[in-house]
C-alpha positions as CSV (number, residue, x, y, z in Angstrom):
1,M,1.7,64.5,117.1
2,K,-0.6,68.2,116.0
3,P,-3.9,67.1,114.0
4,D,-2.2,69.0,111.2
5,C,0.5,67.2,110.7
6,H,-1.6,63.6,110.9
7,S,-3.9,65.1,108.3
8,I,-1.0,65.9,106.0
9,R,0.7,62.6,106.4
10,Q,-2.6,60.8,105.6
11,Q,-3.6,62.7,102.6
12,S,0.1,62.3,100.8
13,L,-0.2,58.6,101.7
14,R,-3.2,57.9,100.7
15,A,-2.2,58.3,96.8
16,V,1.1,56.1,97.0
17,R,0.9,53.3,94.5
18,R,4.6,53.4,93.9
19,M,7.4,53.7,96.5
20,V,11.4,53.9,96.5
21,V,13.0,52.4,99.4
22,K,16.9,53.3,100.5
23,V,18.0,51.3,103.3
24,G,22.0,52.1,104.4
25,S,24.9,49.5,105.1
26,G,24.3,50.5,108.7
27,V,20.7,49.0,108.9
28,L,22.1,46.0,107.0
29,T,25.7,45.1,108.2
30,A,27.8,44.9,111.0
31,D,31.7,43.9,111.3
32,G,32.0,43.6,107.5
33,R,29.3,41.1,107.5
34,L,25.7,41.0,106.3
35,K,23.0,40.6,109.1
36,P,21.0,37.9,107.9
37,R,17.9,38.9,110.4
38,A,18.1,42.9,109.2
39,V,17.6,41.3,105.7
40,S,14.9,39.2,106.5
41,R,13.2,42.0,108.4
42,L,13.3,44.2,105.3
43,V,12.2,41.9,102.5
44,A,8.8,40.8,105.0
45,D,8.3,44.6,105.8
46,I,8.1,45.1,101.9
47,M,6.5,42.1,101.2
48,G,3.6,43.6,103.0
49,V,3.9,46.9,101.2
50,R,3.5,44.8,98.1
51,D,0.4,43.2,99.5
52,N,-0.9,46.4,99.7
53,G,-1.1,47.0,96.2
54,I,2.1,49.2,96.0
55,E,5.1,48.6,94.0
56,V,8.4,48.8,95.7
57,V,11.7,50.3,94.4
58,L,14.5,48.9,96.5
59,V,17.7,51.1,96.5
60,S,20.6,49.1,98.7
61,S,23.7,50.2,100.0
62,G,25.7,47.0,101.7
63,A,27.6,45.7,99.0
64,V,31.3,47.5,100.3
65,A,30.4,46.6,103.7
66,S,29.3,43.0,102.5
67,G,32.9,42.2,101.0
68,L,35.2,43.7,103.7
69,D,35.4,40.6,105.9
70,R,36.8,38.6,103.0
71,L,39.7,41.4,102.6
72,G,40.5,41.2,105.9
73,L,38.6,44.7,106.9
74,S,36.2,45.8,109.8
75,T,36.0,49.0,108.2
76,P,35.8,50.5,104.7
77,P,39.5,51.1,103.1
78,R,39.8,54.8,102.1
79,S,41.6,53.8,98.9
80,I,39.5,53.5,95.7
81,D,40.7,50.2,94.5
82,R,40.1,48.4,97.5
83,K,36.5,50.3,97.6
84,Q,36.1,48.7,94.5
85,A,37.3,45.2,95.3
86,A,35.6,45.0,98.6
87,A,32.3,45.9,96.3
88,A,32.6,43.5,93.7
89,I,32.9,40.8,96.4
90,G,29.9,42.0,98.3
91,Q,28.0,43.0,95.4
92,P,26.8,39.2,95.0
93,R,26.6,38.6,98.2
94,L,23.9,41.2,98.7
95,M,21.8,40.0,96.0
96,R,22.2,36.4,97.1
97,S,21.4,37.4,100.2
98,Y,17.8,39.3,98.7
99,A,17.3,36.6,96.4
100,R,16.4,34.0,98.8
101,A,14.8,36.1,101.3
102,F,12.1,37.7,98.2
103,D,11.9,33.9,97.0
104,R,10.5,32.6,99.9
105,G,7.6,34.8,99.4
106,G,7.2,34.1,96.0
107,V,9.0,37.2,94.9
108,Q,11.3,37.5,91.9
109,V,14.6,40.4,91.9
110,G,16.3,42.1,89.5
111,Q,19.7,43.6,90.0
112,V,20.3,47.6,88.5
113,L,23.7,48.9,88.6
114,L,24.1,52.7,87.8
115,T,26.9,54.9,87.2
116,D,26.2,58.8,86.8
117,G,26.3,58.6,83.0
118,D,23.3,56.4,83.0
119,L,21.5,59.7,84.9
120,T,23.6,62.7,83.1
121,H,23.1,61.0,79.3
122,R,19.6,61.3,78.5
123,S,19.5,58.8,76.4
124,R,20.8,56.4,78.9
125,F,18.4,57.6,81.3
126,L,15.3,57.1,79.3
127,N,16.9,53.4,78.7
128,I,17.1,53.0,82.6
129,R,13.6,54.3,83.1
130,H,12.2,52.0,80.7
131,T,14.1,48.9,82.1
132,L,12.3,49.8,85.5
133,A,9.1,50.1,83.8
134,V,9.4,46.5,82.3
135,L,10.7,45.2,85.8
136,L,8.1,46.7,87.6
137,K,4.8,45.6,84.8
138,H,6.2,41.9,85.3
139,G,6.2,41.8,89.2
140,I,10.1,41.8,89.6
141,L,11.3,44.4,92.3
142,P,14.1,46.3,91.1
143,I,17.4,46.6,93.5
144,V,18.9,49.2,92.6
145,N,22.9,50.3,93.6
146,E,25.7,52.4,92.4
147,N,27.9,50.2,90.6
148,D,30.9,50.8,93.1
149,S,33.2,48.2,91.5
150,V,33.7,50.5,88.7
151,S,32.9,54.0,89.7
152,F,35.7,56.5,90.7
153,D,35.3,59.9,91.8
154,E,35.0,61.5,88.3
155,I,31.9,59.4,88.0
156,K,30.4,58.5,91.3
157,I,26.8,59.9,91.5
158,G,27.8,60.9,95.0
159,D,25.8,58.7,97.4
160,N,22.7,56.0,97.7
161,D,20.6,58.4,99.3
162,R,20.9,60.9,96.4
163,L,20.8,57.8,94.3
164,S,17.6,57.2,95.9
165,G,16.4,60.8,95.1
166,L,17.1,60.2,91.3
167,V,15.5,56.9,91.0
168,A,12.6,58.2,92.6
169,H,11.9,60.8,89.9
170,L,13.1,58.3,87.3
171,V,10.4,55.7,88.2
172,S,7.7,58.7,89.3
173,A,7.3,57.4,92.6
174,D,4.7,58.5,95.1
175,L,7.1,58.3,98.2
176,L,10.7,58.2,99.0
177,V,11.6,56.3,102.4
178,L,15.1,56.5,103.2
179,L,16.0,54.1,106.1
180,T,18.5,54.3,108.5
181,N,19.8,54.0,112.5
182,V,18.2,57.0,113.8
183,D,14.2,57.5,114.3
184,G,14.4,60.6,112.1
185,I,15.8,63.9,111.7
186,L,16.5,65.0,115.4
187,E,16.2,69.1,116.8
188,G,19.9,69.9,117.2
189,G,21.4,66.9,116.3
190,P,21.7,63.3,117.7
191,T,20.5,63.7,121.4
192,G,17.2,66.2,120.4
193,K,13.8,65.1,120.1
194,R,12.4,63.6,116.8
195,I,11.2,66.1,114.0
196,P,7.8,64.9,113.3
197,L,7.1,66.6,110.2
198,V,9.4,69.5,107.9
199,P,7.7,72.0,105.7
200,P,8.4,72.7,102.5
201,D,11.5,74.5,101.4
202,H,12.6,74.3,105.4
203,C,16.2,74.6,106.0
204,L,17.4,71.6,108.7
205,M,21.4,71.9,108.2
206,K,21.6,72.8,111.7
207,N,20.4,69.3,112.9
208,V,22.9,67.8,110.8
209,D,25.7,65.1,112.8
210,P,28.9,65.8,110.0
211,R,29.9,62.4,111.8
212,G,28.0,60.1,110.0
213,S,28.2,56.3,109.9
214,P,31.2,54.3,110.6
215,T,30.0,51.8,107.1
216,G,28.2,54.4,105.2
217,T,29.0,56.9,102.9
218,G,26.6,59.6,103.9
219,G,25.0,60.8,107.1
220,I,21.8,63.0,108.1
221,A,22.9,65.8,105.8
222,T,22.6,63.5,102.7
223,K,19.4,62.4,103.7
224,I,18.3,65.9,103.6
225,E,19.5,66.7,100.6
226,A,17.8,63.6,99.2
227,A,14.4,64.5,100.6
228,T,14.6,68.1,99.3
229,L,15.8,67.1,96.0
230,A,12.3,64.8,95.7
231,G,10.1,67.0,97.7
232,K,10.9,69.6,95.1
233,W,9.2,67.8,92.4
234,G,6.4,66.8,94.2
235,I,7.4,63.4,95.7
236,P,7.3,63.3,99.8
237,T,10.0,61.6,101.7
238,V,10.2,60.1,105.5
239,V,13.6,59.6,107.2
240,A,12.8,56.2,109.7
241,D,14.8,53.9,111.4
242,G,15.2,51.0,109.5
243,N,15.7,49.1,112.5
244,R,12.0,49.4,113.7
245,R,10.1,46.1,112.7
246,D,7.3,46.5,110.0
247,A,8.5,50.3,109.7
248,L,7.5,50.7,105.9
249,Q,4.1,49.3,106.7
250,Q,3.4,51.9,109.6
251,I,4.8,54.9,107.4
252,I,1.8,53.8,104.6
253,A,-0.7,53.5,107.2
254,G,-0.2,57.0,108.5
255,R,1.0,56.4,111.7
256,D,3.9,59.1,113.5
257,V,7.1,57.2,112.5
258,G,10.0,59.1,111.7
259,T,10.2,62.1,110.0
260,F,8.1,63.6,107.0
261,F,9.1,66.1,104.4
262,V,6.3,67.5,102.8
263,P,7.0,68.1,99.1
264,T,6.6,71.4,97.3
265,P,3.5,71.2,95.3
266,R,4.6,72.0,91.8
267,K,3.9,70.1,88.0
268,I,6.9,70.1,86.0
269,S,7.8,67.7,83.1
270,S,9.8,65.0,83.3
271,R,12.2,66.6,80.5
272,K,12.6,69.5,82.7
273,R,12.8,67.3,85.8
274,W,15.9,65.6,84.1
275,I,17.3,69.1,83.3
276,A,17.1,69.8,86.9
277,L,18.2,67.4,88.4
278,A,19.9,64.4,86.9
279,A,21.7,66.0,84.1
280,G,25.9,66.5,84.6
281,V,25.8,70.5,84.3
282,R,28.7,71.1,82.0
283,G,29.3,74.8,81.7
284,T,28.2,78.2,83.1
285,L,26.3,80.8,81.2
286,V,26.5,84.6,83.5
287,V,24.2,87.1,82.4
288,D,23.3,90.6,82.9
289,H,20.1,92.1,85.1
290,G,18.3,92.5,82.3
291,A,18.4,88.7,81.1
292,S,17.8,87.8,84.8
293,V,14.9,89.7,84.8
294,A,13.2,88.1,81.6
295,I,14.4,84.5,82.9
296,T,12.8,84.6,86.2
297,R,10.2,86.9,86.1
298,K,8.9,86.7,82.9
299,H,9.9,82.5,81.6
300,K,11.7,83.9,78.9
301,S,14.0,81.9,76.6
302,L,17.7,83.1,77.1
303,L,19.1,85.6,74.3
304,P,22.9,85.9,73.3
305,S,22.5,89.8,74.1
306,G,22.0,89.0,77.7
307,I,24.9,86.7,78.0
308,V,28.1,88.7,79.7
309,A,30.6,85.6,80.2
310,V,31.3,81.6,79.6
311,R,33.0,79.3,81.5
312,G,33.8,76.0,80.8
313,Q,34.0,73.8,77.6
314,F,31.0,72.5,76.3
315,S,28.8,71.3,73.0
316,R,25.9,72.1,71.3
317,G,23.1,70.4,73.6
318,C,24.8,69.9,76.8
319,P,23.6,71.1,80.0
320,V,24.4,74.7,81.7
321,E,24.2,76.3,84.6
322,I,23.0,80.0,84.0
323,E,24.4,82.5,86.7
324,D,23.0,86.2,87.5
325,D,26.1,88.8,87.9
326,H,26.3,88.1,91.8
327,G,27.0,84.4,91.1
328,D,23.8,83.1,92.4
329,V,22.3,80.6,90.2
330,L,19.2,81.1,88.2
331,A,18.5,78.1,86.1
332,R,19.5,75.3,83.6
333,G,19.3,74.7,80.3
334,L,20.3,72.9,77.4
335,T,22.0,75.0,74.9
336,C,21.5,75.5,71.1
337,Y,25.1,76.4,70.8
338,S,28.6,75.3,72.1
339,S,30.9,77.3,74.1
340,N,32.5,78.6,71.6
341,E,30.2,79.5,69.7
342,I,28.5,81.5,72.7
343,E,31.6,83.5,73.3
344,R,31.5,84.7,70.0
345,I,27.8,85.5,69.6
346,M,27.3,86.8,73.3
347,G,26.6,90.4,74.0
348,H,25.1,90.6,70.3
349,R,21.2,90.5,69.0
350,T,19.5,87.6,67.7
351,S,19.4,89.1,64.3
352,Q,23.6,89.4,63.9
353,I,24.3,85.6,65.1
354,R,24.1,84.1,61.2
355,S,26.4,86.9,60.2
356,I,28.8,86.5,63.1
357,L,29.1,82.6,62.9
358,G,27.7,81.9,59.4
359,Y,24.7,80.1,60.1
360,A,22.1,79.8,63.1
361,Y,20.7,76.8,64.6
362,A,18.5,79.1,66.4
363,S,17.3,82.5,67.5
364,E,18.3,82.1,71.5
365,V,21.2,80.3,73.0
366,I,18.5,78.7,75.7
367,H,15.2,77.9,74.7
368,C,12.2,78.3,77.4
369,D,11.0,75.1,77.2
370,D,14.7,73.9,77.8
371,L,14.9,75.7,80.8
372,V,14.1,75.2,84.6
373,L,14.5,77.9,87.3
374,I,16.4,76.4,90.2
375,D,14.9,78.0,93.5
């Protein structure tokens, strides 16, 4: 490993006080059953990290895979209802296994099941954040999973890799670790050499294996996306082999384990992080060249005069994307007006809003404090 890679790892990991660990189904289960040794190995590794004074939030897959055998299945079904049934059976089995293993080390666990709405609605987002903060304050280890027994296509977060990136932001983690069945991101695909370090904003999609895993919903692509998600807001990520003994402790020690994603150095408020990463987009505002320059280069608010089109139906205060006239997404923001109101005032000056609508909530459609640029 090159000295500069080693020093970058060491510098990033020296300050870790809280980490999010995501473990995939392929690490924990086989043939529709939990692997007790895998659970015990993971728990022992987490206990070792906690002994070093580091708080851990665990994002665990495995609920669906843990319930397959009770339905007479060995691979995940395609139908949503069968997946939900498997999750309903498997989630308590998964939690019992974790609770027993952690209890032997004197650690209590708490279950947190999330749906997309918990992260896209600001009040629910804050409520989850407060809940996790209380658990951590009292030394209780949160175990997070998507609520697969009730989630369906319209409300699914997507996969636990993406969920772990959102949770890392949610709890202001210093590190995200994605444990999988491979040794990291490999050059050119599954037969290549391990990539030890990925610079900020470096594209790795050529290294993606589109096949994923038999039991999981993700693959290398979703891990790269989660690492990119976390990295945009200053959180480093390591993708590593979850079957490796003491993998987490070796990572924290700065050893050459897995692939380390260097984050983009950036300071941004928690509220703007939520707007950019977690808020569910309800519509799109298309802007002209002048508004595009004002937003991206001058960091100005979006005024009605710069809007040329509105797509989607949304109410006041909803998150929307801002596109230029070439279809490129420039930013996300919270609107001061509904889609119907914007259609009436777009292209007009701020001074005309009151005469057109009969009232005026604000001088701008999206204030700069509620607007986040998208790289």
